[in-house]
C-alpha positions as semicolon CSV with decimal commas, in nm:
position;residue;x (nm);y (nm);z (nm)
1;M;0,000;0,000;0,000
2;K;0,129;0,346;-0,092
3;R;0,243;0,564;0,199
4;T;0,010;0,843;0,313
5;Y;0,158;1,146;0,484
6;I;0,005;1,219;0,823
7;K;-0,114;1,567;0,721
8;D;-0,334;1,405;0,453
9;L;-0,508;1,146;0,672
10;G;-0,820;1,361;0,708
11;Q;-0,891;1,298;0,340
12;S;-0,912;0,921;0,396
13;V;-1,175;0,881;0,669
14;G;-1,317;0,528;0,661
15;E;-1,037;0,404;0,436
16;G;-0,733;0,182;0,487
17;V;-0,399;0,363;0,482
18;S;-0,030;0,306;0,549
19;I;0,184;0,561;0,733
20;S;0,550;0,562;0,836
21;G;0,715;0,759;1,114
22;W;0,849;0,775;1,468
23;V;0,664;0,688;1,786
24;D;0,631;1,024;1,960
25;V;0,438;0,904;2,266
26;R;0,311;0,566;2,386
27;R;0,022;0,533;2,634
28;D;-0,120;0,205;2,766
29;Q;-0,484;0,222;2,872
30;G;-0,625;-0,107;2,991
31;K;-0,602;-0,354;2,703
32;M;-0,566;-0,076;2,448
33;V;-0,241;0,092;2,341
34;F;-0,236;0,450;2,216
35;M;0,057;0,596;2,020
36;D;0,120;0,937;1,869
37;I;0,316;0,884;1,549
38;R;0,494;1,170;1,371
39;D;0,640;1,215;1,026
40;M;0,770;1,518;0,837
41;S;0,417;1,651;0,795
42;G;0,275;1,619;1,145
43;K;0,136;1,389;1,413
44;V;-0,166;1,162;1,457
45;Q;-0,306;0,961;1,745
46;C;-0,315;0,588;1,675
47;V;-0,483;0,311;1,873
48;V;-0,433;-0,064;1,887
49;L;-0,755;-0,237;1,996
50;P;-0,787;-0,582;2,159
51;S;-0,984;-0,697;1,854
52;H;-0,665;-0,678;1,646
53;A;-0,473;-0,954;1,822
54;E;-0,178;-0,957;1,580
55;A;-0,121;-0,582;1,606
56;L;-0,161;-0,600;1,987
57;E;0,116;-0,861;1,998
58;Q;0,335;-0,656;1,765
59;V;0,300;-0,338;1,974
60;K;0,404;-0,497;2,304
61;E;0,773;-0,405;2,280
62;V;0,736;-0,082;2,081
63;R;0,872;0,223;2,260
64;T;0,930;0,595;2,201
65;E;1,137;0,683;1,891
66;W;1,097;0,341;1,731
67;V;1,050;0,382;1,356
68;L;0,738;0,208;1,231
69;K;0,537;0,141;0,920
70;V;0,177;0,089;1,024
71;S;-0,144;0,005;0,840
72;G;-0,491;0,081;0,964
73;I;-0,829;0,250;0,923
74;V;-0,883;0,624;0,959
75;N;-1,177;0,682;1,194
76;K;-1,365;0,993;1,298
77;R;-1,333;1,059;1,671
78;P;-1,648;1,071;1,883
79;E;-1,769;1,430;1,926
80;K;-1,665;1,437;2,294
81;N;-1,306;1,335;2,207
82;I;-1,242;1,591;1,934
83;K;-0,948;1,823;2,007
84;Q;-1,016;2,160;1,849
85;G;-0,724;2,347;1,693
86;V;-0,497;2,041;1,693
87;Q;-0,377;1,876;1,374
88;N;-0,583;1,557;1,318
89;G;-0,773;1,636;1,638
90;D;-1,093;1,498;1,485
91;I;-0,955;1,162;1,367
92;E;-0,746;0,870;1,488
93;L;-0,584;0,577;1,314
94;E;-0,701;0,230;1,417
95;I;-0,389;0,015;1,365
96;T;-0,429;-0,328;1,211
97;N;-0,064;-0,411;1,138
98;I;0,279;-0,290;1,253
99;E;0,615;-0,330;1,079
100;V;0,920;-0,225;1,280
101;L;1,165;-0,044;1,052
102;S;1,414;0,046;1,326
103;K;1,433;-0,001;1,702
104;A;1,553;0,272;1,937
105;Q;1,755;0,220;2,250
106;E;1,612;0,341;2,580
107;L;1,614;0,720;2,580
108;P;1,845;0,895;2,831
109;F;1,558;1,130;2,920
110;A;1,205;1,210;2,810
111;L;1,208;1,435;2,504
112;D;0,980;1,683;2,678
113;A;1,207;1,705;2,985
114;E;1,367;2,038;3,079
115;L;1,740;1,993;3,028
116;N;2,061;2,171;3,117
117;F;2,162;2,347;2,792
118;D;2,493;2,161;2,766
119;T;2,305;1,832;2,800
120;Y;2,065;1,946;2,528
121;L;2,364;2,015;2,300
122;D;2,541;1,690;2,393
123;Y;2,238;1,496;2,267
124;L;2,152;1,707;1,962
125;P;2,098;1,407;1,731
126;L;1,812;1,323;1,968
127;T;1,698;1,663;2,102
128;L;1,664;1,809;1,752
129;R;1,359;1,581;1,726
130;T;1,165;1,779;1,987
131;E;0,875;1,992;1,870
132;R;1,056;2,303;1,994
133;A;1,368;2,232;1,787
134;R;1,165;2,138;1,480
135;D;0,977;2,468;1,514
136;I;1,299;2,670;1,541
137;F;1,455;2,527;1,228
138;T;1,133;2,521;1,029
139;M;1,106;2,891;1,110
140;Q;1,470;2,943;1,014
141;A;1,420;2,775;0,677
142;S;1,125;3,005;0,609
143;I;1,330;3,311;0,706
144;V;1,606;3,221;0,459
145;Q;1,360;3,151;0,178
146;A;1,163;3,471;0,236
147;Y;1,485;3,675;0,251
148;R;1,596;3,525;-0,080
149;D;1,259;3,576;-0,245
150;S;1,244;3,942;-0,146
151;L;1,590;4,020;-0,279
152;V;1,521;3,841;-0,608
153;V;1,204;4,049;-0,654
154;Q;1,415;4,361;-0,588
155;G;1,650;4,272;-0,872
156;F;1,933;4,092;-0,694
157;T;2,125;3,794;-0,831
158;E;2,240;3,522;-0,591
159;F;2,597;3,392;-0,599
160;E;2,795;3,144;-0,390
161;A;3,068;3,309;-0,182
162;P;3,380;3,106;-0,099
163;A;3,444;2,968;0,249
164;L;3,821;2,943;0,185
165;V;4,000;3,273;0,128
166;G;4,357;3,380;0,075
167;G;4,351;3,634;0,356
168;D;4,125;3,763;0,630
169;A;3,824;3,912;0,452
170;E;3,778;4,190;0,705
171;G;4,142;4,287;0,745
172;G;4,132;4,247;1,121
173;A;3,886;3,993;1,259
174;A;4,039;3,680;1,405
175;A;4,040;3,405;1,141
176;F;4,090;3,028;1,145
177;K;4,399;2,915;0,955
178;V;4,387;2,622;0,711
179;D;4,683;2,437;0,562
180;Y;4,664;2,479;0,184
181;Y;4,850;2,357;-0,122
182;Y;5,221;2,434;-0,176
183;D;5,272;2,501;0,194
184;K;5,046;2,804;0,176
185;T;4,807;2,915;0,450
186;A;4,442;2,982;0,369
187;F;4,174;3,112;0,603
188;L;3,812;3,035;0,669
189;A;3,615;3,338;0,552
190;T;3,511;3,581;0,823
191;S;3,272;3,750;0,579
192;P;3,170;3,739;0,211
193;Q;3,226;4,116;0,205
194;F;3,498;4,145;-0,059
195;Y;3,330;3,896;-0,290
196;K;2,988;4,059;-0,284
197;Q;3,152;4,393;-0,360
198;I;3,332;4,234;-0,654
199;M;2,996;4,098;-0,775
200;V;2,857;4,451;-0,801
201;G;3,080;4,469;-1,111
202;P;2,893;4,206;-1,313
203;F;2,546;4,230;-1,155
204;E;2,503;4,573;-0,984
205;R;2,286;4,394;-0,726
206;A;2,414;4,068;-0,575
207;F;2,345;3,862;-0,264
208;T;2,470;3,548;-0,096
209;V;2,376;3,324;0,196
210;A;2,718;3,231;0,328
211;K;2,891;3,050;0,611
212;I;3,126;3,274;0,805
213;F;3,383;3,181;1,070
214;R;3,512;3,393;1,358
215;A;3,800;3,286;1,584
216;E;3,745;3,538;1,862
217;K;3,728;3,361;2,195
218;H;3,374;3,463;2,285
219;A;3,161;3,269;2,532
220;T;2,832;3,460;2,525
221;T;2,468;3,397;2,435
222;R;2,506;3,609;2,117
223;H;2,832;3,488;1,956
224;L;2,918;3,184;1,742
225;S;3,240;3,062;1,581
226;E;3,048;2,948;1,273
227;A;2,739;3,132;1,155
228;V;2,528;3,205;0,848
229;C;2,511;3,556;0,704
230;M;2,257;3,678;0,451
231;D;2,449;3,948;0,265
232;F;2,362;4,180;-0,021
233;E;2,544;4,458;-0,205
234;M;2,402;4,710;-0,452
235;G;2,553;4,965;-0,691
236;F;2,464;5,315;-0,807
237;I;2,337;5,441;-0,471
238;E;2,320;5,797;-0,344
239;D;2,384;5,703;0,018
240;E;2,333;5,433;0,279
241;K;1,959;5,509;0,310
242;E;1,896;5,325;-0,018
243;V;2,054;5,015;0,129
244;M;1,848;5,057;0,445
245;K;1,529;5,079;0,236
246;V;1,603;4,754;0,055
247;L;1,677;4,589;0,388
248;E;1,352;4,726;0,533
249;N;1,157;4,582;0,238
250;T;1,325;4,246;0,293
251;I;1,262;4,247;0,668
252;R;0,895;4,337;0,616
253;H;0,845;4,060;0,358
254;T;1,020;3,807;0,581
255;V;0,809;3,895;0,885
256;E;0,487;3,886;0,682
257;T;0,580;3,546;0,539
258;V;0,665;3,374;0,866
259;T;0,363;3,532;1,036
260;K;0,133;3,385;0,772
261;K;0,302;3,042;0,771
262;H;0,386;2,994;1,137
263;S;0,136;3,169;1,363
264;D;0,116;2,845;1,565
265;M;0,489;2,860;1,638
266;F;0,470;3,212;1,780
267;A;0,195;3,089;2,011
268;R;0,397;2,787;2,125
269;F;0,694;3,013;2,204
270;N;0,467;3,246;2,399
271;T;0,553;3,541;2,178
272;T;0,396;3,740;1,897
273;P;0,495;3,821;1,539
274;P;0,731;4,121;1,527
275;L;0,595;4,471;1,477
276;V;0,713;4,636;1,154
277;P;0,569;4,988;1,103
278;A;0,531;5,169;0,771
279;E;0,885;5,299;0,828
280;I;1,137;5,146;1,068
281;P;1,256;5,425;1,303
282;I;1,606;5,565;1,246
283;L;1,822;5,716;1,520
284;T;2,178;5,842;1,506
285;L;2,406;5,692;1,769
286;K;2,408;6,028;1,948
287;E;2,028;6,046;1,947
288;A;2,006;5,693;2,088
289;H;2,247;5,776;2,369
290;D;2,059;6,100;2,443
291;L;1,726;5,914;2,465
292;L;1,879;5,667;2,707
293;G;2,054;5,937;2,907
294;V;2,392;5,762;2,883
295;E;2,744;5,872;2,799
296;H;2,827;5,926;2,433
297;V;3,056;5,639;2,336
298;D;3,156;5,490;2,000
299;D;2,911;5,198;1,997
300;M;2,599;5,052;2,158
301;E;2,641;4,836;2,468
302;P;2,419;4,524;2,485
303;E;2,212;4,687;2,759
304;H;2,170;4,999;2,545
305;E;2,054;4,786;2,250
306;R;1,787;4,628;2,468
307;N;1,672;4,960;2,612
308;I;1,654;5,145;2,281
309;C;1,449;4,860;2,134
310;E;1,207;4,889;2,425
311;W;1,179;5,261;2,341
312;A;1,116;5,186;1,971
313;K;0,842;4,938;2,053
314;K;0,669;5,167;2,301
315;E;0,705;5,496;2,114
316;K;0,713;5,387;1,749
317;G;0,530;5,054;1,747
318;S;0,837;4,881;1,605
319;D;1,038;4,579;1,711
320;F;1,315;4,708;1,482
321;V;1,525;5,025;1,496
322;F;1,811;5,153;1,279
323;I;2,114;5,316;1,445
324;T;2,328;5,534;1,214
325;R;2,625;5,772;1,215
326;Y;2,880;5,565;1,398
327;P;3,232;5,712;1,419
328;T;3,420;5,614;1,105
329;K;3,722;5,502;1,309
330;K;3,509;5,224;1,463
331;R;3,380;5,085;1,134
332;A;3,549;4,860;0,876
333;F;3,812;5,030;0,660
334;Y;3,594;5,019;0,346
335;T;3,313;5,221;0,510
336;Y;3,243;5,550;0,332
337;E;3,273;5,886;0,507
338;D;3,155;6,201;0,334
339;K;3,384;6,493;0,417
340;S;3,087;6,707;0,519
341;E;2,982;6,440;0,772
342;A;3,322;6,362;0,928
343;P;3,408;6,208;1,168
344;Y;3,091;6,000;1,122
345;S;3,046;5,723;0,868
346;R;2,760;5,623;0,645
347;G;2,733;5,297;0,833
348;F;2,432;5,159;1,019
349;D;2,314;4,872;1,238
350;L;1,966;4,723;1,260
351;L;1,853;4,620;1,607
352;F;1,571;4,367;1,655
353;R;1,415;4,302;1,993
354;G;1,723;4,409;2,180
355;L;1,995;4,258;1,960
356;E;2,197;4,379;1,663
357;I;2,109;4,146;1,374
358;N;2,245;4,348;1,081
359;S;2,532;4,580;1,001
360;G;2,576;4,773;0,678
361;A;2,710;5,084;0,510
362;Q;2,784;5,275;0,196
363;R;3,134;5,166;0,083
364;I;3,435;5,354;-0,050
365;H;3,424;5,305;-0,428
366;N;3,728;5,506;-0,539
367;H;4,042;5,292;-0,574
368;D;4,293;5,548;-0,448
369;D;4,074;5,646;-0,151
370;L;4,039;5,281;-0,056
371;V;4,415;5,224;-0,073
372;A;4,475;5,533;0,138
373;K;4,227;5,413;0,400
374;M;4,398;5,072;0,412
375;E;4,734;5,234;0,470
376;S;4,593;5,463;0,740
377;R;4,472;5,150;0,924
378;G;4,813;4,981;0,898
379;L;4,704;4,737;0,626
380;D;4,923;4,642;0,331
381;P;4,732;4,705;0,004
382;K;4,949;4,442;-0,171
383;K;4,778;4,174;0,039
384;F;4,443;4,295;-0,098
385;S;4,549;4,317;-0,464
386;Y;4,287;4,065;-0,580
387;Y;4,003;4,260;-0,417
388;L;4,137;4,596;-0,533
389;Q;4,114;4,494;-0,900
390;A;3,738;4,557;-0,882
391;F;3,810;4,920;-0,795
392;K;4,094;4,962;-1,045
393;Y;3,854;4,885;-1,326
394;G;3,559;5,103;-1,227
395;M;3,316;5,064;-0,937
396;P;3,001;5,273;-0,886
397;P;2,900;5,416;-0,550
398;H;2,769;5,110;-0,369
399;G;2,671;4,970;-0,033
400;G;2,527;4,668;0,136
401;C;2,471;4,487;0,461
402;S;2,483;4,154;0,639
403;T;2,208;3,988;0,847
404;G;2,293;3,712;1,093
405;L;2,051;3,425;1,034
406;E;2,086;3,270;1,378
407;R;2,042;3,603;1,554
408;M;1,736;3,686;1,346
409;T;1,584;3,345;1,419
410;A;1,654;3,378;1,790
411;R;1,489;3,719;1,811
412;M;1,196;3,613;1,592
413;L;1,098;3,351;1,852
414;E;1,252;3,538;2,149
415;I;1,505;3,264;2,223
416;A;1,759;3,374;2,484
417;N;2,067;3,194;2,349
418;V;2,160;3,221;1,981
419;K;2,315;2,873;2,001
420;E;1,967;2,724;2,033
421;A;1,888;2,883;1,695
422;T;2,190;2,704;1,545
423;A;2,136;2,345;1,435
424;F;2,494;2,241;1,512
425;P;2,664;2,520;1,711
426;R;3,039;2,572;1,709
427;D;3,188;2,795;1,973
428;L;3,480;2,829;2,213
429;N;3,381;2,509;2,392
430;R;3,227;2,279;2,132
431;I;3,247;2,114;1,791
432;D;2,957;1,865;1,827
433;N;3,117;1,727;2,144
434;R;3,256;1,945;2,419
435;L;3,621;2,024;2,351
436;S;3,702;1,946;2,716
437;E;3,614;1,579;2,664
């Protein structure tokens, strides 16, 4: 019999079907055995009745996480047993035959147990099967797809940025070294920055969803050693506000998409879809500090990010807020500074529910100005000769930005630790297993 996906069982009431999946829950009730079985499309309650002696014998040893192929009849539930608002809450599957596809060893803990976070990470091949984890990464997949779709509609072309580079892509961030051919040293890319700028040459508007690697020894709830960045770059701009507008369009489309697809997930995480007003509020760094009544410094402290987002939500009805006009000396060397605006750059950050999720800017597009800025920062332009070719041969005024996928996912569902929004987190203490083991 052809397999039926669990989400489609409601179309087969009164008919015989075959489903395959994992045992999510087993409950013995007198001589009957109830099981919730899940597959990629959802869950359904199944029951083995005493009248089906063969199936009752087969189910005796079945436990949670066993992988089964079962046959049975789809029945309507009695009116009093219907569960409103639950997938398949009005039906159950009466099992007539069970085929064990794979047995599972005894679980180290119940999948719905509250765990120490390190224990959760130690058992990721198992804990990723929880409803909470499936929700997080289903949401994340939708975020990536919506982000892509929005940029394509806005005229961007996607390209694949390299993970191996010949030098540190940011000219300063700590990078992981890799032994390469001919006794050369390569690095894991800390950013696709140089490559997306180069791609402005052929495409004007280009974007990439890229793995990035940072070797700073952070041990916080907001940093990762391996992360995913959704980056875009666009040419022929007047200033950074054009980049911010494209980003705002993309954020709005992404929020609208996940709100429509995953309203149930927001409810399960005890949160609400983000607020995105007609225009995301924009504050200069000085204005943000003035609103908070704090000292004027060169960046936003984590506490300041949280507080200014609370202000934006209360006063502007927005879970997002742009911060602009950072001191040029604190931004990457390729960040553009108009002489009339010195010493402030045309860079910006986007904060979302208390956390920076995006950083961007207008870039220096003149070759000689870029070389001069490198030298002023103590960088050797010869080491950037490959990148500089794009500027030797004509680059328009351009700019772009980078959104951290894990950070955006974490804030979308109001998850405290960005590592929980990372399927397989790498940090100072872990590559799958704890490094201390």
